[in-house]
N, C-alpha and C positions, 0 to 999 in steps of 0.2 A: 565176381570182385570181393575180393575180403571186405570187410568191415574199415579195414587201415586203409586199403586202397582208395576205396570209394570217400572216405574223409580227407586222403593228402588228393584224390581230383576235384573236393569242392573247395579244398584251400586252396589249390591252383585255382580254379573258374573264379573264386572270389580276387586272388591276387590281380588275373590277369584283367578281371574288370575294373579293379580298382586303378590297373595302369591306365586301361581305355580311359576310365572318367578324370583322373588325374590331368590326362594330354589334353582330352576334350575342353576341361574346363582353362587349360593354359592357352589354347588355340581360340577358345572365347574370349579373354581377355585382350588378347592383342588382336583379333579380328572380327569379334563381335559372334552372337547365335547363329548368324548364317553363312559361317567360314564355310568352305568346302568339304565334305569328309572325308576328300583323299588329304585333305592339310593334316585332320585328325588322325587317321589311319598312320599317315607318317610318322609324327611325332607319338603315335604309340607304339610305334614298330610292327603295326598289324596289316591283314590286307582288308579292304574295304568290306568286303565279305564277312567277315569278321564284326564287324561294325554291324550292318547291317541284321547279322542272325542275334545278336544280342536286343540291340534298338534298330524296331523296321520301320520308324519313323523318326525324322528329326525332332519332333517335339516329344517322343518318347526320351530320348537322348539327351535335350535340353530338361525335361524333368528328371532324369535319372542323375545327370550335372548337379543340378539344384539341390536332391535329396541327400548327395553324396558330400556336396559342401556342407550342406546346415548339419549333417551327421558329425563330419571331422569338427566342424568349429564345436557342438555339443560336449565331443567325447573329450576334446581338448582342455575342458573346463576345469575338470579333478586332476586331470595329470598337472596342467600348469601350479594349480593349489598345492598338490603336492611337491613340486620340484621347486618352485621358487623360493627366493630368500625370503619373500614378505606378500601377505596378502591382497595388498596396493600392486607388487610387481605382478603377481599372477593377473590381476585384473586388466593392468597395462597390458601384459602381452595378449591376452586373450581380446582386447579391444583390437590391436594390430590383425588379429586374425579375422574377427569381425568385417573389418573394414575391407582387407583381403576380399573377402566372402560380397560384401556388397557389389567391388567392381567386378567379381566373378559374374556375378548373375546381370550384370548391364545387360539390358537387351530382352531379358525374360519378360517383362510386361508389355514390350511390343509384339514379341512371340505370341504371346498368349491374349490379345486384345479380344479377339473373336470367342474366345472362349474365358467367359468370366468365371465360370464354376471353377475350371479346374486352376485359374490362377487365385483364387478364395480358398482353394483347398491347398495348393502348395503354401499360402500365406497362413494360413491355421498349423501348417505342419512346421513351418518358421518358428511361428510364436511359440506351439508347444512344447518346440525341442529346445528353444534359447533363453526366452525367458526363466527357465526355471535355472540355466546353467551362470546367468548374467547375474540374476537374484543371488545366488550361492555366494560368488566373487564378490557381490558390492558387501554381502551381509559380513561376510569373512575378513575385508576390511576395514567396515565398520567396528565388528567387534574388537579388532586390535588397534582401534583410535588411528587410523590412517587417514580415513576419508570420513566424511559428514554422515551423518547415520539418518538423513532424511529423504534419501534416493529411491526411488522404485525404479526397477530393469526396466520397465518399460519409457520409462523419462530418460534414461540414458541411452537405450538401444534406437530411440526417436529420433534425440538428438544429435548422435552419432550418422544414424543416417542420413538425417537431413543436412548435415556438414557434408556427404558423400556425393550430395547430388549435385551434378554439373562437372563433378572434376575431370571428367573425359573430355568434357568438350570445351576446357579452357586449361592452358596449357600455363597459365599463368596462376591458376589458383592450385594450390597443394593441401587435398583434402585431411591426407595423413596429418601436415602439419597443423592443422585447425583441429581436428580430432586429440592430436598432442594437448593443444590450450587446454580444450575441454576438460580431460582427464586430469589434466595436472592442475585443475580447479576444484575439483572434488576432494584435494589432499586439505587434512585439517593445519591450519595454520598455530603455530603456537608462539 
């Protein structure tokens, strides 16, 4: 196989894996991490064997979805900063993605209850990837004078995370609305 053919195959494999992980994340949001693999396969348009070939165990799939979502959220930060009308707008849009991620990872802690080391490793990955992105967005919005400058990324991310707790168990609670109130409260008033 030529080098170009190998690169094309790798690109196809990455695209297929992304499709599969996006489908799994969507199914996890609607049905939880214990959703049947056949539902994920149907959503991805692949056979169950394809899923098991890539992810031999449910834990492998959950970890891959988690990492995929963290990476997508991390990669979105610089893109939003470059394409948004203002740094505050980029921050607001990124926080929306972060909320989506938090909803997607619902059930992960329960799935890894017996594996504290695995959970801690994923949590460290989450912090290592997302804290710098949040900090960059906060710094840009503060430097532009749009938000207060005394905030740390960990404070904002923890605040958003805490506002998302329980959103799945109480249909009267709108976590996204409450996060919107929090983010609006970061603005500098004139």
